[in-house]
C-alpha positions as CSV (number, residue, x, y, z in Angstrom):
1,M,-0.1,-66.6,-27.3
2,E,-0.3,-69.8,-29.4
3,L,-1.1,-69.6,-33.1
4,A,-4.4,-71.4,-32.5
5,D,-5.5,-68.6,-30.2
6,F,-4.9,-65.9,-32.9
7,D,-8.0,-65.6,-35.2
8,R,-6.4,-63.5,-38.0
9,D,-9.7,-63.2,-39.9
10,A,-11.5,-61.7,-36.9
11,V,-8.6,-59.3,-36.2
12,F,-8.4,-58.3,-39.9
13,A,-12.1,-57.6,-40.0
14,A,-11.8,-55.4,-36.9
15,F,-8.8,-53.7,-38.5
16,L,-10.8,-52.9,-41.7
17,A,-13.7,-51.5,-39.7
18,E,-11.6,-49.4,-37.5
19,S,-9.5,-48.1,-40.4
20,E,-12.6,-47.2,-42.4
21,E,-13.9,-45.2,-39.4
22,G,-10.5,-43.5,-39.0
23,L,-10.3,-42.5,-42.7
24,D,-13.8,-41.1,-42.5
25,K,-12.8,-39.1,-39.5
26,M,-9.6,-38.0,-41.3
27,E,-11.5,-36.8,-44.3
28,Q,-14.0,-34.8,-42.2
29,V,-11.2,-33.1,-40.3
30,L,-9.2,-32.3,-43.4
31,L,-12.3,-30.6,-44.8
32,Q,-12.8,-28.8,-41.6
33,M,-9.3,-27.5,-41.7
34,E,-10.1,-25.5,-44.8
35,S,-12.2,-23.2,-42.7
36,S,-10.2,-23.6,-39.4
37,P,-6.5,-24.2,-40.5
38,S,-5.0,-22.8,-37.3
39,D,-6.6,-25.3,-34.9
40,P,-3.7,-27.5,-33.6
41,E,-6.0,-30.3,-32.3
42,L,-7.3,-31.0,-35.9
43,I,-3.8,-31.8,-37.2
44,N,-3.2,-34.0,-34.1
45,T,-6.5,-35.9,-34.8
46,I,-5.5,-36.8,-38.4
47,F,-1.9,-37.6,-37.3
48,R,-3.3,-40.1,-34.8
49,V,-5.4,-41.8,-37.5
50,A,-2.4,-42.2,-39.8
51,H,-0.3,-43.5,-37.0
52,S,-2.9,-46.1,-35.9
53,I,-3.3,-47.3,-39.5
54,K,0.4,-47.6,-39.9
55,G,0.9,-49.6,-36.7
56,N,-2.0,-51.9,-37.2
57,A,-1.2,-52.6,-40.8
58,R,2.4,-53.4,-39.9
59,S,1.3,-55.9,-37.2
60,L,-0.8,-57.6,-39.8
61,E,2.1,-57.6,-42.3
62,L,0.4,-55.2,-44.7
63,N,3.8,-53.6,-45.3
64,E,2.8,-51.6,-48.4
65,L,-0.2,-50.0,-46.7
66,A,1.9,-49.4,-43.6
67,G,4.6,-47.7,-45.8
68,F,2.1,-45.5,-47.5
69,A,0.5,-44.5,-44.1
70,H,4.0,-43.8,-42.8
71,V,4.7,-41.3,-45.5
72,V,1.4,-39.5,-44.8
73,E,2.3,-39.5,-41.1
74,D,5.7,-38.0,-42.0
75,L,4.1,-35.1,-43.8
76,L,1.6,-34.5,-41.0
77,D,4.3,-34.7,-38.4
78,I,6.5,-32.1,-40.1
79,I,3.6,-29.7,-40.6
80,R,2.7,-30.1,-36.9
81,E,6.3,-29.6,-35.8
82,Q,6.8,-26.5,-37.9
83,Q,3.3,-25.2,-37.0
84,T,2.6,-24.2,-40.5
85,L,-0.9,-23.9,-42.0
86,L,-2.2,-26.5,-44.4
87,T,-2.8,-25.0,-47.8
88,G,-5.5,-26.0,-50.2
89,E,-2.9,-27.9,-52.3
90,V,-1.7,-30.0,-49.3
91,I,-5.3,-30.7,-48.1
92,S,-6.2,-31.9,-51.6
93,L,-3.1,-34.1,-51.6
94,L,-4.0,-35.6,-48.2
95,L,-7.6,-36.2,-49.4
96,R,-6.2,-38.1,-52.3
97,G,-4.2,-40.1,-49.8
98,V,-7.3,-40.9,-47.9
99,D,-9.0,-42.1,-51.1
100,E,-6.1,-44.4,-52.0
101,M,-5.8,-45.8,-48.5
102,R,-9.5,-46.7,-48.7
103,A,-8.8,-48.5,-52.0
104,M,-5.8,-50.3,-50.4
105,L,-8.0,-51.6,-47.6
106,A,-10.5,-52.9,-50.1
107,A,-7.8,-54.5,-52.1
108,S,-6.2,-56.1,-49.0
109,S,-9.5,-57.7,-48.1
110,S,-9.3,-59.6,-51.4
111,G,-5.7,-60.6,-50.9
112,D,-4.0,-57.9,-53.0
113,H,-1.4,-56.1,-50.8
114,E,0.7,-54.4,-53.5
115,L,0.4,-50.7,-54.5
116,N,-0.8,-50.0,-58.0
117,P,1.1,-47.4,-60.2
118,K,-1.3,-44.6,-59.2
119,Q,-0.7,-45.3,-55.5
120,Q,3.0,-45.5,-56.0
121,E,3.1,-42.1,-57.8
122,L,1.0,-40.5,-55.0
123,R,3.3,-41.9,-52.4
124,R,6.3,-40.4,-54.2
125,E,4.4,-37.0,-54.5
126,I,3.8,-37.0,-50.7
127,A,7.4,-37.9,-50.1
128,R,8.5,-35.0,-52.2
129,Q,6.4,-32.7,-50.1
130,V,8.0,-34.1,-47.0
131,E,11.5,-33.6,-48.5
132,K,10.6,-30.1,-49.5
133,R,9.3,-29.1,-46.1
134,S,11.7,-31.1,-44.0
135,R,14.3,-29.3,-41.8
136,R,15.3,-32.5,-40.0
137,V,15.7,-36.2,-40.6
138,V,12.4,-37.9,-40.3
139,T,12.6,-41.3,-38.7
140,A,10.2,-44.2,-38.7
141,S,9.6,-43.7,-35.0
142,G,10.4,-41.0,-32.4
143,S,9.3,-39.1,-29.4
144,T,6.5,-37.4,-31.3
145,A,5.0,-40.7,-32.5
146,E,5.4,-42.2,-29.0
147,A,3.8,-39.3,-27.4
148,S,0.9,-39.5,-29.9
149,A,0.5,-43.2,-29.2
150,T,0.4,-42.5,-25.5
151,R,-2.4,-39.9,-26.1
152,V,-4.3,-42.5,-28.2
153,E,-4.0,-45.1,-25.4
154,A,-5.2,-42.5,-22.8
155,S,-8.2,-41.5,-24.9
156,L,-9.1,-45.2,-25.4
157,A,-9.0,-45.8,-21.7
158,S,-11.5,-43.0,-21.1
159,T,-14.1,-44.0,-23.7
160,H,-17.4,-45.7,-22.9
161,R,-17.6,-49.5,-23.2
162,T,-19.0,-50.5,-26.6
163,L,-19.3,-53.7,-28.6
164,R,-19.3,-54.1,-32.4
165,A,-22.2,-56.0,-33.7
166,D,-22.8,-57.5,-37.1
167,V,-25.8,-55.8,-38.8
168,E,-27.0,-59.2,-40.0
169,K,-27.3,-60.4,-36.5
170,L,-29.3,-57.3,-35.6
171,D,-31.5,-57.9,-38.6
172,H,-32.1,-61.4,-37.4
173,M,-33.0,-60.2,-34.0
174,L,-35.5,-57.8,-35.5
175,D,-37.0,-60.6,-37.6
176,L,-37.4,-62.7,-34.5
177,T,-39.2,-59.9,-32.6
178,G,-41.5,-59.5,-35.6
179,E,-42.3,-63.2,-35.6
180,I,-43.1,-62.9,-31.9
181,V,-45.6,-60.1,-32.7
182,I,-47.4,-62.5,-35.2
183,A,-47.3,-65.4,-32.7
184,Q,-48.7,-63.2,-29.9
185,G,-51.5,-62.0,-32.1
186,R,-52.6,-65.5,-33.0
187,L,-52.3,-66.6,-29.4
188,R,-54.4,-63.7,-28.2
189,Q,-57.2,-64.6,-30.7
190,M,-57.1,-68.2,-29.6
191,I,-57.4,-67.2,-25.9
192,E,-60.2,-64.8,-26.6
193,K,-62.2,-67.6,-28.2
194,L,-62.0,-69.8,-25.1
195,E,-64.9,-67.8,-23.4
196,T,-64.4,-69.7,-20.1
197,E,-63.5,-68.7,-16.6
198,Q,-60.0,-70.0,-17.2
199,G,-59.7,-67.8,-20.3
200,R,-59.7,-64.5,-18.4
201,P,-56.7,-65.1,-16.2
202,I,-54.8,-66.6,-19.1
203,L,-55.6,-63.5,-21.2
204,E,-54.4,-61.2,-18.4
205,M,-51.1,-63.1,-18.2
206,H,-50.8,-62.9,-21.9
207,R,-51.2,-59.1,-21.8
208,E,-48.5,-58.9,-19.1
209,A,-46.2,-61.0,-21.4
210,E,-47.0,-58.5,-24.3
211,R,-46.0,-55.6,-22.1
212,L,-42.6,-57.3,-21.4
213,Y,-42.2,-58.0,-25.1
214,M,-42.8,-54.4,-26.0
215,D,-39.9,-53.4,-23.7
216,L,-37.7,-56.0,-25.4
217,Q,-38.8,-54.8,-28.8
218,N,-38.0,-51.2,-27.9
219,E,-34.5,-52.2,-26.8
220,V,-33.9,-54.1,-30.1
221,M,-35.1,-51.1,-32.1
222,S,-32.9,-48.7,-30.1
223,I,-29.8,-50.8,-30.7
224,R,-30.4,-50.4,-34.4
225,M,-30.7,-46.6,-34.2
226,V,-27.7,-44.7,-35.5
227,P,-27.2,-40.9,-35.9
228,V,-27.4,-39.4,-39.4
229,G,-24.4,-37.1,-38.8
230,P,-21.7,-39.5,-40.2
231,L,-23.7,-40.0,-43.4
232,F,-24.3,-36.3,-43.8
233,R,-20.6,-35.5,-43.2
234,Q,-19.7,-37.8,-46.1
235,F,-21.3,-35.3,-48.5
236,V,-19.0,-32.5,-47.4
237,R,-16.2,-33.9,-49.5
238,S,-18.6,-34.5,-52.5
239,V,-19.9,-30.9,-52.4
240,R,-16.3,-29.5,-52.2
241,D,-15.0,-31.6,-55.1
242,L,-18.0,-31.2,-57.3
243,A,-18.2,-27.4,-56.8
244,R,-14.5,-27.0,-57.6
245,S,-14.7,-29.1,-60.7
246,H,-17.5,-26.9,-62.0
247,G,-16.0,-23.5,-61.2
248,K,-18.2,-22.9,-58.2
249,F,-17.8,-22.2,-54.5
250,C,-20.0,-24.0,-52.0
251,R,-20.1,-25.2,-48.4
252,L,-22.3,-27.8,-46.8
253,E,-24.0,-27.0,-43.4
254,I,-25.3,-29.9,-41.3
255,I,-28.1,-29.4,-38.7
256,G,-29.4,-32.2,-36.5
257,G,-26.6,-34.6,-37.0
258,D,-27.4,-36.4,-33.7
259,V,-30.9,-37.4,-34.9
260,E,-31.1,-41.2,-35.0
261,V,-32.7,-43.5,-37.5
262,D,-32.7,-47.3,-38.2
263,T,-29.4,-48.4,-39.7
264,T,-31.1,-50.0,-42.7
265,V,-33.0,-46.8,-43.5
266,L,-29.8,-44.8,-43.2
267,E,-28.0,-47.1,-45.7
268,L,-30.8,-46.9,-48.2
269,L,-31.0,-43.1,-47.8
270,K,-27.4,-42.5,-49.0
271,D,-27.9,-42.8,-52.8
272,P,-31.1,-40.6,-52.9
273,L,-29.3,-37.9,-50.9
274,L,-26.2,-38.1,-53.1
275,H,-28.4,-37.5,-56.2
276,L,-30.0,-34.5,-54.6
277,V,-26.7,-33.0,-53.5
278,R,-25.2,-33.4,-56.9
279,N,-28.3,-31.9,-58.5
280,S,-28.1,-28.9,-56.1
281,V,-24.5,-28.2,-57.0
282,D,-25.1,-28.6,-60.8
283,H,-28.6,-27.1,-61.3
284,G,-29.2,-25.1,-58.1
285,L,-26.1,-23.1,-57.4
286,E,-25.0,-20.3,-59.8
287,K,-21.5,-19.4,-60.8
288,P,-19.7,-17.0,-58.5
289,E,-20.0,-14.1,-60.9
290,A,-23.7,-14.7,-61.4
291,R,-24.2,-14.8,-57.6
292,E,-22.4,-11.5,-57.1
293,K,-24.6,-9.9,-59.8
294,A,-27.6,-11.1,-57.9
295,G,-26.3,-9.6,-54.6
296,K,-25.4,-13.0,-53.1
297,N,-22.3,-14.3,-51.5
298,P,-20.1,-15.9,-54.2
299,C,-20.0,-19.0,-52.0
300,G,-23.2,-20.9,-52.1
301,V,-24.7,-22.8,-49.2
302,I,-26.3,-26.3,-49.2
303,R,-27.9,-27.1,-45.8
304,L,-28.8,-30.6,-44.7
305,T,-31.2,-30.8,-41.8
306,A,-32.6,-33.8,-39.9
307,A,-35.4,-33.8,-37.3
308,H,-37.9,-36.2,-35.8
309,S,-41.6,-35.8,-36.5
310,G,-43.8,-38.3,-34.8
311,G,-42.8,-41.7,-36.0
312,N,-40.9,-40.3,-38.9
313,I,-37.6,-38.6,-39.7
314,L,-37.7,-35.4,-41.8
315,V,-34.6,-34.7,-43.9
316,K,-34.4,-31.3,-45.7
317,L,-32.0,-30.3,-48.4
318,E,-31.9,-26.6,-48.9
319,D,-29.8,-24.4,-51.2
320,D,-29.6,-20.7,-51.8
321,G,-29.3,-21.0,-55.5
322,A,-31.5,-20.1,-58.5
323,G,-34.4,-22.3,-57.5
324,F,-36.5,-24.5,-59.8
325,D,-37.6,-22.7,-63.0
326,R,-41.4,-23.2,-62.8
327,D,-42.2,-21.9,-66.3
328,R,-39.5,-24.0,-67.9
329,I,-40.7,-27.2,-66.2
330,L,-44.3,-26.5,-67.2
331,E,-43.3,-25.8,-70.8
332,K,-41.2,-29.0,-71.1
333,A,-44.1,-31.0,-69.5
334,K,-46.5,-29.6,-72.1
335,R,-44.2,-30.5,-74.9
336,L,-43.9,-34.1,-73.6
337,G,-47.7,-34.3,-73.3
338,I,-47.5,-34.9,-69.5
339,V,-50.0,-32.1,-68.7
340,A,-52.8,-30.4,-70.7
341,E,-52.1,-27.2,-72.6
342,R,-54.6,-25.3,-70.5
343,G,-55.3,-25.2,-66.8
344,D,-53.8,-23.7,-63.7
345,L,-51.5,-26.0,-61.7
346,R,-50.3,-25.4,-58.2
347,D,-46.5,-25.1,-57.7
348,E,-46.4,-28.4,-55.9
349,E,-48.0,-30.2,-58.8
350,I,-45.5,-28.7,-61.3
351,Y,-42.4,-29.4,-59.1
352,E,-43.7,-33.0,-58.8
353,L,-43.1,-33.4,-62.6
354,V,-39.3,-33.3,-62.2
355,F,-39.4,-36.8,-60.6
356,R,-40.7,-38.3,-63.8
357,A,-38.4,-40.7,-65.6
358,G,-36.5,-39.0,-68.4
359,F,-37.6,-35.5,-67.5
360,S,-34.8,-32.9,-67.6
361,T,-34.7,-29.2,-68.4
362,A,-30.9,-29.1,-68.8
363,D,-29.6,-27.5,-72.0
364,S,-26.6,-29.8,-72.2
365,V,-25.4,-33.1,-70.8
366,T,-22.7,-32.8,-68.1
367,D,-21.0,-35.4,-65.9
368,L,-23.7,-34.6,-63.3
369,S,-27.0,-34.3,-65.2
370,G,-28.8,-33.6,-68.4
371,R,-29.9,-37.1,-69.4
372,G,-33.1,-37.2,-67.4
373,V,-31.7,-39.7,-64.9
374,G,-31.4,-38.9,-61.2
375,L,-34.6,-37.5,-59.6
376,D,-36.7,-40.4,-60.8
377,V,-34.2,-42.7,-59.1
378,V,-34.6,-40.6,-56.0
379,R,-38.4,-41.1,-56.1
380,R,-38.1,-44.9,-56.6
381,N,-35.6,-45.2,-53.7
382,I,-37.7,-43.1,-51.4
383,D,-40.8,-45.1,-52.4
384,A,-39.0,-48.3,-51.5
385,L,-38.4,-46.8,-48.0
386,R,-42.2,-46.1,-47.8
387,G,-41.4,-42.4,-47.7
388,T,-42.4,-39.2,-49.5
389,V,-40.4,-36.4,-51.2
390,E,-41.6,-32.9,-51.8
391,V,-40.2,-29.8,-53.5
392,A,-40.6,-26.1,-52.6
393,S,-38.8,-23.4,-54.5
394,T,-38.6,-19.6,-54.9
395,K,-37.0,-18.4,-58.2
396,G,-33.8,-16.7,-57.5
397,K,-33.8,-17.5,-53.8
398,G,-33.3,-21.3,-53.7
399,S,-35.2,-24.5,-53.2
400,T,-36.0,-27.0,-50.4
401,I,-36.5,-30.7,-50.9
402,T,-38.1,-32.5,-47.9
403,I,-37.9,-36.2,-47.5
404,R,-40.1,-37.9,-44.9
405,L,-39.2,-41.4,-43.9
406,P,-40.3,-43.9,-41.3
407,L,-37.8,-44.4,-38.4
408,T,-37.8,-48.2,-39.1
409,L,-38.9,-50.5,-42.0
410,A,-39.6,-53.6,-40.0
411,I,-42.7,-52.8,-37.8
412,I,-45.4,-50.2,-38.4
413,E,-48.6,-49.1,-36.9
414,G,-51.3,-50.0,-39.4
415,F,-55.1,-49.7,-39.9
416,S,-56.6,-52.9,-41.3
417,V,-59.5,-52.9,-43.7
418,K,-61.4,-55.6,-45.6
419,V,-62.4,-55.8,-49.2
420,G,-64.3,-59.0,-50.1
421,A,-62.4,-61.8,-48.5
422,E,-59.1,-60.0,-48.6
423,T,-57.5,-57.9,-45.7
424,F,-55.4,-54.9,-46.4
425,V,-53.3,-52.7,-44.1
426,V,-53.1,-48.9,-44.5
427,P,-50.1,-47.3,-42.6
428,L,-51.6,-45.4,-39.8
429,E,-49.3,-42.4,-40.3
430,H,-51.3,-41.5,-43.5
431,V,-54.7,-42.0,-42.0
432,T,-56.6,-38.9,-40.8
433,E,-60.1,-40.2,-40.3
434,C,-62.8,-42.7,-41.4
435,T,-66.2,-42.0,-42.7
436,E,-69.1,-43.7,-44.5
437,L,-69.9,-43.2,-48.2
438,S,-73.4,-41.8,-48.5
439,I,-76.0,-43.5,-50.7
440,E,-76.2,-40.7,-53.3
441,Q,-72.4,-40.9,-53.8
442,R,-72.2,-44.6,-54.4
443,S,-71.6,-46.0,-57.9
444,T,-69.8,-48.9,-59.6
445,E,-67.0,-46.7,-60.9
446,A,-63.4,-47.3,-59.8
447,S,-63.1,-43.8,-58.5
448,G,-65.2,-40.7,-57.8
449,I,-65.6,-37.6,-55.6
450,F,-67.1,-37.5,-52.2
451,N,-68.1,-34.7,-49.8
452,L,-66.2,-34.4,-46.6
453,R,-67.7,-31.6,-44.6
454,G,-68.1,-29.3,-47.6
455,D,-64.8,-30.3,-49.3
456,A,-64.8,-32.3,-52.5
457,L,-62.2,-35.1,-52.2
458,P,-61.3,-37.8,-54.8
459,F,-61.6,-41.4,-53.7
460,V,-60.6,-44.7,-55.3
461,R,-62.1,-48.2,-54.7
462,L,-59.6,-50.9,-53.7
463,R,-61.9,-53.5,-55.2
464,Q,-61.5,-52.1,-58.7
465,V,-57.8,-51.1,-58.2
466,F,-56.8,-54.7,-57.5
467,G,-59.5,-56.4,-59.6
468,L,-61.1,-58.2,-56.7
469,P,-64.2,-60.3,-57.4
470,G,-67.6,-59.6,-55.9
471,K,-69.8,-56.6,-55.5
472,A,-69.4,-53.7,-53.1
473,P,-71.7,-53.9,-50.1
474,K,-74.6,-51.5,-49.5
475,R,-72.6,-49.8,-46.8
476,E,-69.2,-48.6,-48.1
477,N,-66.5,-47.0,-45.8
478,I,-63.9,-44.4,-46.7
479,V,-60.5,-44.2,-45.1
480,V,-59.3,-40.6,-45.6
481,V,-55.5,-40.5,-46.1
482,K,-53.2,-37.5,-46.6
483,I,-49.8,-37.0,-48.2
484,S,-48.4,-33.5,-47.7
485,D,-51.4,-31.2,-48.6
486,F,-53.2,-33.7,-50.8
487,Q,-56.1,-35.6,-49.2
488,A,-58.1,-38.4,-50.8
489,G,-60.2,-41.4,-49.8
490,I,-59.8,-45.2,-50.1
491,A,-63.2,-47.0,-50.4
492,V,-63.3,-50.3,-48.6
493,D,-66.0,-52.8,-47.5
494,E,-65.2,-53.0,-43.8
495,L,-63.1,-51.2,-41.2
496,L,-61.2,-53.7,-38.8
497,G,-59.2,-51.2,-36.7
498,G,-55.6,-50.6,-35.7
499,M,-52.9,-53.2,-35.4
500,Q,-49.1,-53.5,-35.1
501,T,-47.9,-54.7,-38.4
502,V,-44.7,-56.7,-39.2
503,V,-43.6,-55.8,-42.7
504,K,-42.6,-58.7,-44.9
505,P,-41.2,-58.4,-48.4
506,I,-43.7,-59.1,-51.2
507,G,-43.2,-61.9,-53.7
508,R,-42.2,-61.4,-57.3
509,A,-45.9,-61.8,-58.5
510,F,-46.8,-58.5,-56.6
511,R,-43.7,-56.4,-57.3
512,S,-45.0,-55.0,-60.6
513,I,-48.4,-54.1,-59.1
514,P,-48.4,-50.4,-58.1
515,G,-50.0,-49.6,-54.8
516,I,-48.5,-52.5,-52.8
517,A,-45.7,-51.7,-50.3
518,G,-45.3,-55.0,-48.6
519,S,-47.1,-57.9,-46.9
520,T,-47.8,-59.0,-43.4
521,V,-49.0,-62.2,-41.6
522,L,-52.4,-61.6,-40.0
523,G,-53.5,-63.0,-36.6
524,D,-55.4,-65.9,-38.3
525,G,-52.3,-66.9,-40.2
526,R,-53.4,-65.4,-43.6
527,V,-51.3,-62.9,-45.6
528,G,-52.5,-59.3,-45.8
529,L,-51.1,-56.7,-48.3
530,I,-49.8,-53.3,-47.1
531,I,-51.1,-50.4,-49.1
532,D,-48.5,-48.0,-50.7
533,V,-50.4,-44.8,-50.0
534,P,-48.0,-42.4,-51.7
535,T,-48.0,-44.3,-55.0
536,L,-51.8,-44.7,-54.9
537,L,-52.4,-41.0,-54.3
538,R,-49.7,-40.0,-56.8
539,G,-51.6,-42.0,-59.5
540,M,-54.7,-40.0,-58.7
541,M,-52.8,-36.7,-58.9
542,Q,-51.3,-37.6,-62.2
543,T,-54.6,-38.6,-63.7
544,G,-56.0,-35.2,-62.6
545,L,-53.1,-33.4,-64.3
546,Q,-53.7,-35.1,-67.6
547,T,-57.4,-34.5,-67.6
548,Q,-57.3,-30.8,-66.6
549,A,-58.4,-28.5,-69.4
């Protein structure tokens, strides 16, 4: 092969991606070996990863990384040959090796191929383990490595055909499908206005094209769908290390790892989930001695569950710890003036308070919590994903945090409404029904209460919320929306009906306005704003908390 035929940058990019995947797999298997140390296939799996990284790094002349991987491979090889069980000490050592190889990959991508002092010391520590355990001369290559390489090649030959795709290209494809939605909507409106004999067959042909487009859109969306399991398994290491550093025992259980969600949603879900996992380890789980006194297993359990629910994904984080302290949260909220001194609040309303910025019930500041930073970040990130987060807890038994997210952020089913000359879109997943505001319930106030089949529900007028000019018409309509168990109404001038909505980012002028989740281009070419229903309803709930007496 001529030099011109060798695209080193492309090969190096593929090497980085494959090595990252291999190290993730190696980390997961090492954690698994703590509970199943006698499974011989597990040690073979991590040996193959180290062997592949060593060989690929050497072919790209990353000699320091190859040497480090070789020492790790030596330790794994001798453990495998002697058929000894991996102790917690060795697993921790190998996990440190995984961390440092990740760091070496990152450094190599920026041109730094040398080991730093920390990595050199870790390499020597692993080498000392090899020397300590060795009963033979370990060579750079041998029958064991060759046999392993043969098994790797055989497994590669039996895998399904796949193709790596740049996420940016997938994003661009999704943008294009969104633009087609907008163009089709405008074209349909133009055809409908023809009102001629020729217009009907053209409209029918357009509908056929729309059906074909829907098939294409579904394929594009399915390509972007990835399982949540790899993300969830990343937290196994975090739970293990955090629990050990705080004198606790804990294991993470994963259910529904094969549930799929859009890759962008998954990327943005990582930080909120990490905050919640850390919070469960620090606040939720008790010390082993406290758990034994309470009749619990000294080892706590954190369970991550994923499931589809309509057009959403539900992610639940459960723990069997002490649960949220309802009385303590309420007392702190009263001291801060967040809620009134008197009045009965539902548990859901009290647990909602922990998502306030700066709110913390911790007695002391630790490396995990106590500064009032964390859960408010979770709320902001979930809001940015157009999702909701709820808390349920039983004192002494544990707590459950449920996150509901859309499967995709790009295209939603919306219900369009009109206020004055402006068009707004309410996400259809929140809409339960529409009704008319009776004459006796009308007023000029920004909000009020209306009667829905005997139930008193609060409502808010979009005209006053966004300061739109003009007066409300004689006939006002209410869009009834629901978040969890909380129902409320949104008063609008006119109901336009359902539509498929392509979500566009909002400009800087609108980012500071609460209640706006995004924008969309309407069929007539104008811009419509997408209502952020959770934020709108949360504002109504908080107003109610402060006015209760």
